[in-house]
C-alpha positions as a printed Julia matrix, in Angstrom:
330×3 Matrix{Float64}:
 39.17  20.87  80.71
 42.45  19.64  82.16
 44.94  17.61  80.16
 46.91  14.86  81.83
 50.61  15.5   81.27
 53.33  12.87  81.59
 57.05  13.14  81.12
 59.29  10.17  80.49
 62.37  10.53  82.66
 65.66  10.32  80.71
 68.34   8.39  82.57
 66.01   5.97  84.34
 67.08   2.62  83.02
 63.89   0.75  82.18
 65.07  -0.85  78.97
 67.71  -3.55  78.89
 71.15  -2.85  77.49
 70.54  -5.48  74.83
 67.48  -3.61  73.58
 69.34  -0.3   73.7
 72.1   -1.83  71.58
 69.46  -2.92  69.07
 68.16   0.64  69.08
 71.68   1.92  68.48
 72.11  -0.33  65.46
 68.83   0.79  63.96
 69.59   4.45  64.53
 73.02   4.02  62.96
 71.46   2.21  60.0
 69.1    5.14  59.47
 72.01   7.6   59.73
 74.23   5.71  57.27
 71.3    5.21  54.89
 70.57   8.92  54.81
 74.21   9.86  54.46
 74.47   7.5   51.5
 71.33   8.78  49.76
 72.54  12.35  50.26
 75.84  11.36  48.64
 74.1    9.65  45.7
 71.66  12.56  45.32
 74.52  15.04  45.07
 76.12  12.74  42.5
 73.01  13.08  40.35
 71.86   9.47  40.66
 68.55  10.08  42.44
 65.65  11.92  40.82
 63.29  14.29  42.56
 63.83  16.12  45.84
 65.45  14.84  49.02
 64.97  15.6   52.72
 66.92  13.75  55.41
 66.25  13.57  59.14
 69.8   13.4   60.48
 69.55  14.11  64.21
 66.0   12.79  64.57
 66.77   9.04  64.49
 65.76   8.45  68.11
 62.2    9.56  67.33
 61.76   7.13  64.44
 63.39   4.23  66.27
 61.73   4.82  69.63
 58.2    5.33  68.33
 58.18   2.58  65.71
 59.76   0.06  68.08
 56.79   0.57  70.41
 54.29  -0.3   67.67
 52.96  -3.68  66.61
 53.16  -4.87  63.02
 49.42  -4.36  62.58
 49.6   -0.71  63.7
 49.72   1.86  60.91
 51.38   5.21  60.43
 51.54   8.14  58.04
 54.78  10.05  57.58
 56.03  13.34  56.2
 58.43  14.44  53.45
 61.18  13.22  55.83
 60.21   9.55  55.89
 63.27   7.32  55.46
 63.81   6.76  59.18
 60.16   6.0   59.96
 60.03   3.51  57.09
 63.2    1.67  58.11
 62.21   1.6   61.78
 58.75   0.16  61.01
 60.29  -2.69  59.02
 60.62  -1.85  55.34
 63.97  -3.29  54.13
 66.56  -0.65  53.29
 66.98  -2.11  49.81
 63.3   -1.55  48.97
 63.49   2.06  50.1
 66.71   2.6   48.18
 65.15   1.09  45.06
 62.24   3.49  45.45
 64.61   6.44  45.63
 66.23   5.23  42.42
 62.78   5.01  40.79
 62.86   1.23  40.3
 59.86  -1.07  40.19
 61.36  -3.09  43.07
 60.9   -0.05  45.29
 58.38  -0.06  48.13
 56.08   2.21  46.08
 56.84   0.5   42.79
 59.03   3.39  41.7
 56.08   5.78  41.56
 56.64   7.64  44.81
 60.25   8.53  45.41
 61.62   9.91  48.66
 58.57  11.94  49.7
 55.98   9.25  48.94
 57.24   6.04  50.54
 54.48   3.48  51.04
 54.5   -0.09  52.34
 51.2   -1.54  53.5
 52.92  -4.8   54.54
 54.39  -3.01  57.57
 51.54  -0.54  58.08
 53.04   2.41  56.23
 50.04   4.25  54.78
 52.32   6.67  53.0
 54.65   9.59  53.35
 53.23  12.92  52.29
 54.82  16.01  50.76
 51.88  18.14  51.95
 52.44  19.62  55.41
 50.09  17.8   57.84
 48.72  15.86  54.87
 48.75  12.51  56.63
 46.74  13.48  59.72
 43.18  13.19  58.33
 43.86   9.72  56.94
 45.21   8.58  60.3
 42.04   9.77  62.02
 40.06   7.75  59.47
 42.2    4.64  59.99
 41.83   4.93  63.76
 38.07   5.34  63.4
 37.96   2.18  61.27
 39.87   0.25  63.94
 37.44   1.52  66.58
 34.36   0.59  64.56
 35.73  -2.89  63.82
 36.78  -3.5   67.4
 40.39  -4.06  66.34
 43.21  -3.6   68.84
 45.34  -1.4   66.61
 46.53   2.18  66.7
 47.11   4.69  63.92
 50.07   7.07  64.18
 50.71  10.39  62.45
 54.17  11.96  62.32
 54.39  15.72  61.71
 56.53  18.73  62.58
 56.02  21.85  64.62
 55.19  23.9   61.52
 52.27  21.58  60.79
 50.57  22.63  64.04
 49.74  25.96  62.4
 47.58  24.35  59.7
 43.83  23.89  59.73
 44.31  20.21  58.94
 46.12  19.69  62.26
 43.36  21.3   64.31
 40.52  19.61  62.44
 42.17  16.19  62.75
 42.89  16.45  66.47
 39.45  17.86  67.14
 37.66  14.98  65.42
 40.0   12.39  66.89
 39.28  13.58  70.42
 35.56  13.99  69.75
 35.32  10.39  68.55
 37.99   9.14  71.03
 39.73   7.1   68.36
 42.93   5.1   68.98
 45.31   7.56  67.35
 48.73   8.87  68.34
 49.82  12.24  67.0
 53.62  12.39  67.09
 54.88  15.97  67.08
 58.52  15.9   65.94
 59.32  19.34  67.24
 62.68  20.35  65.75
 61.99  24.06  66.02
 62.03  24.75  62.29
 59.19  25.16  59.82
 61.46  24.62  56.81
 63.65  27.73  57.3
 61.43  29.64  59.74
 62.55  29.4   63.4
 60.07  28.6   66.14
 60.1   32.12  67.55
 58.7   33.45  64.25
 56.09  30.78  63.53
 54.81  29.34  66.8
 52.31  30.93  69.23
 54.05  29.2   72.15
 57.69  28.82  73.23
 59.22  25.92  71.3
 59.51  23.69  74.38
 55.85  24.28  75.33
 54.25  23.03  72.13
 52.66  20.19  74.07
 50.12  22.74  75.32
 48.45  22.37  71.93
 46.77  19.27  73.39
 44.9   21.36  75.96
 42.79  22.97  73.23
 41.2   19.59  72.56
 41.21  18.13  76.06
 43.61  15.54  74.67
 46.04  13.35  76.58
 49.58  14.75  76.43
 52.76  12.73  76.82
 56.16  14.38  76.4
 59.69  13.08  76.17
 63.19  14.09  75.13
 63.31  13.28  71.43
 67.09  12.74  71.54
 66.79   9.97  74.17
 65.61   6.84  72.38
 64.7    5.06  75.62
 62.54   7.97  76.76
 60.86   8.1   73.36
 60.23   4.35  73.39
 58.7    4.38  76.87
 56.56   7.4   76.04
 55.31   5.75  72.85
 54.47   2.57  74.76
 52.45   4.62  77.25
 50.68   6.44  74.4
 49.79   3.17  72.68
 48.48   1.67  75.93
 46.29   4.73  76.53
 44.87   4.67  73.01
 44.19   0.92  73.02
 42.39   1.21  76.36
 39.67   3.24  74.66
 40.66   6.44  76.45
 41.08   8.43  73.27
 43.99   9.78  71.25
 47.33  11.08  72.5
 49.53  13.98  71.5
 53.1   12.69  71.86
 55.35  15.75  71.98
 59.0   15.02  71.25
 61.54  17.84  71.25
 64.16  16.91  68.68
 66.91  18.54  66.63
 67.43  18.6   62.88
 71.2   18.55  62.48
 71.09  19.3   58.77
 69.27  21.54  56.34
 65.62  21.39  55.37
 66.59  19.74  52.09
 69.79  18.43  50.56
 71.52  21.5   49.17
 69.97  23.9   51.67
 72.63  26.58  52.34
 71.09  27.22  55.78
 71.81  30.95  55.65
 69.0   31.39  58.17
 70.83  29.39  60.83
 73.56  30.34  63.28
 76.61  28.23  62.42
 78.02  28.16  65.95
 74.66  27.06  67.37
 74.4   24.28  64.78
 77.94  23.12  65.6
 77.08  23.0   69.3
 73.88  21.05  68.61
 75.81  18.49  66.58
 78.24  18.06  69.44
 75.7   17.9   72.28
 72.35  16.8   70.79
 73.28  13.97  68.42
 71.18  10.98  69.6
 73.79   8.51  68.37
 76.55  10.17  70.36
 74.32  10.32  73.42
 73.32   6.65  73.28
 76.84   5.51  72.37
 78.21   7.3   75.43
 75.52   5.82  77.63
 76.29   2.32  76.41
 80.02   3.03  76.8
 80.68   1.49  73.41
 84.3    0.73  72.71
 85.88   1.78  69.41
 85.8   -1.87  68.4
 82.12  -2.28  69.23
 81.21   0.82  67.26
 83.35  -0.21  64.29
 81.67  -3.63  64.2
 78.14  -2.19  64.18
 79.15   0.49  61.72
 80.65  -2.05  59.32
 77.49  -4.15  59.53
 75.06  -1.35  58.74
 77.34   0.19  56.12
 77.46  -3.14  54.31
 73.65  -3.28  54.42
 73.4    0.19  52.92
 75.96  -0.57  50.19
 74.07  -3.75  49.32
 70.89  -1.68  49.11
 72.55   0.65  46.59
 73.67  -2.3   44.45
 70.18  -3.8   44.63
 68.66  -0.51  43.53
 71.08   0.04  40.66
 70.37  -3.47  39.37
 66.62  -2.88  39.61
 64.05  -2.63  36.86
 63.21   0.69  35.25
 59.46   1.34  34.94
 57.81   1.05  31.54
 56.85   4.36  29.91
 53.41   2.99  29.12
 52.76   2.54  32.86
 53.31   6.22  33.67
 49.58   6.9   34.14
 48.68   3.49  35.52
 47.62   4.75  38.95
 46.24   8.13  37.93
 42.49   8.2   38.6
 41.58  11.81  37.93
């Protein structure tokens, strides 16, 4: 059973410079947000655990920009970028990280459980591949209701080794539901490199789709335009009733698995080279030929938004102790 394979071509200008500049601002906002929360986490202000996605901003921005407001998604433990890109205000996410009731999850979720139904965020999930079954269910509901909506699941390369991944893709293809499975392939399953945990070479993970006869679309995950165009094509395919899509995006995590990760498993010189050559912000900035003044202006704008988010969060409302079990059902 052959799988149709498509590759978005980086460098082919199909998106206007104005849109690309909007993408740059959003990617920089995500970067500055995550840098700030890492700083505040190290300062002891944020409870819980923290994972950032520095280096993967083009995936979040490109995919979510291709979605409609009514489309839904499920994220991973690395969810800040997806949430911002889909439309949740930075201040609501920051308040959630501070455990305030003004947070997008009411202060109950924290970094790994961001939720905002108003923009279609069905929830981040600390369980590897935990969001995939729910996305299949949401897509099935859209199909049964005749609604022109898609459901999107974000997950990493390590998640493709779980039974949940295979069961979800199998059912999705069997039922031909309007789902998009976004494989954020950064080559690391926490601290385990691809060569030790994947049955295929890291750049050939798209072949997973062939096992299900599923449509495959691939793109360079560091090129936001390529990601955006690939996501548009995936959404069009799903909405046309042709079944789900595996959207394979090769990306690079330019930081540790979690804040505080010593990364002893990683070659320092290789990481340094990746930061210099694979950073999606550097790549897009060079393509747009941004002047120092242009960059400084955008940077000041997004930095002010992030600082305002911190002040909003710090001034937020602490949850009441008597509400601790309010949403516990079992």
